[in-house]
C-alpha positions, 0 to 999 in steps of 0.5 A: 617712145616715151615711158609711162610715168608710173610703175604698175603693181607687181601683181601684174608682172613676173618680178619684184624689182629692188634697187639698193644703194650703200652708204659711203659719204662722197663715195656715193659718186661711184654708184651714181656713175653706175646709175647714170649708165643703167638709166641711159640703157632704160632710155635707149629702150623706152625713151628719154623721159625714162627714170629709174623710179619708173622701174623699181618697186622699191628703192632703198638707200642708207646714208649717202645712198639714202640721199640718192634714193630721195633725189630719185624718188621725190616728185618735182612740180610735174610729178616726175622724179626730182633728179635724173640719174645723170644729175647725181654726179654733178650734184656731188661734185658741186656740193661735197666740198661745201658739205665736207670743207677741207682744212688747209695748211698747219693751222687748218689741221690744228683747228680740225683737231680741236673740232674733232675733240669737241664735236663732230668733224663737220657742223652739218649746216650746209648739208641740212640747208641744202637737203631742206631746200631740195626736198622741202615739205615732201613726205615719205608717202609722196615718193613716186615709188616705194622707198626704204631708208634706215636710220638708227635711234640713238635714244632707243638703241634700235634701227628706225626703218622709214618704209613706204610700206609702214607709213600708212599704218604708222603715220608717225613714220611718215616724216618729211623726206628732208628729215629722213635724208639728214638722219640717215646721213648723220655719221657718228664723228663726222656729222651731228645727230638729228632730232625731229618730231612728227605727229601721227593721225591722232595728233600724238607727237613722236620724237626721233633721235637719229644717226646714220643708218650705216651703223646697222644696215649699210647695205639696205638691200635685205631690209627692202627684201624683208619689207616686201616679204612682210607685205606678201605675208600680209596679203597686200593686194599689190602682190599676186596672191599666189606668191609665197613670202619666201619665193625669192625666185621672183625678186630682182635685186640690183645692189650697188656699193660705194667701194672699200679699201679691203685689199689695202689691209691697213689695220691688223690685230697686233696694231689694234690690240694697243688701241684705246678709245681715241685710236678706235675713233681716229687713227692715221686719218681714218675712223677704224670703228666706223670702217669696221661697223660699215663693212661688217654690215655690208658683207653680212647682207651680201653674204645672206643675199648670195646664199639665198639667191644661190640656194634658189637657183636665181643668181641671175636675179641678184646683181651686186657691184662693188669695188674693194680695191680703193686706196688712199684718199679714194677710200675716204668718206669725206676728202672732198678735194676736186682731184679726189672727187674727179678720181672717184668718177673715174673709179665708177667708170672703170668699175663699169668695164671690170669683169662681173664679180662675186664675193668669195665667202672665204676671203671676203674679196670680189673675184671675177665669175668663172666662165663668163666674159661679161662686164658690169656694164654688160650686166647692167644692160641686161638688167635694163632689158629685163626691167623694160620688159617687166614694165611693158608686161605689167602695163599690158596685164593691167589694161586687161585685168 
């Protein structure tokens, strides 16, 4: 059975569905593996043409997650998603080595060190060209489902949230997806900041001076929840008027991380107490200040989500999958050697088989949920069933409305 090519408004169903994708450079391969499995389960239920954008009211992504969001939601010439989930991993395997070219030998290391001192580690030219070619002139309002993609304005010193919900009222935010994807991926020290302008309906030009959204919101799930909450509070007709803004029992959230190296514990207070500005930017092949900001953002959002869903007795509606056991090159955002990229694919496959886990608020580490034998794979399959049923319910109710 072929799936309908659009998702009906939440007011016709029981749930409000959100897919959220963290930032993490080449580690975007890990959630891409999980997305491929989720979409395959939806296809098993609803036919081979099923796509993730057909099931989620909002897809939200930061940095590498923002790029994946654009790929899953931008329309092709047939008004269907530009990429299926199974095409994301091959995309990363093909293009990552060109986005993050690796220095070779002692001379390459010397050149790399000079570049580190005088500018971003990578010039971003290949990434920019690739994204421009991929997304063309498609604008935010043209995505096949709502998207929320954070960036950070370095001039205003505040986040810029590119939200489908905000675009109609603030037409200056209705930017080209290419500019949005480049902006949210502009990680400080790694890739250059991105500048562009956009005109609103009155012809007024607005400037954007943007860097990676991960400096503020590396896990964008709560931003997506907030955007929907505002729409409900404003009585947006897409939502059931009986739904209250803080009724989180209706929210269904799948939040996918890109992994971290927490268990490696490669930094400590005694060591960092001696660091000056350069060591915070570069230490033993890593960028501690970026690691700190991104992990802090991810954990605080995960903390808020866990507390809210638990307090409302709806833990079963919030699925967070991440891996905090990465070590060595696997935890890098840019080591794009063939072996490391292939190893990240294996990390994603193994993560599917790992026990369903939840973060321990005291330790900050993921621990298997007691009294369950479910794996992440099992839970994604369960969520696929819920998403399929929700889509069918909405379609049926919309016909009789």
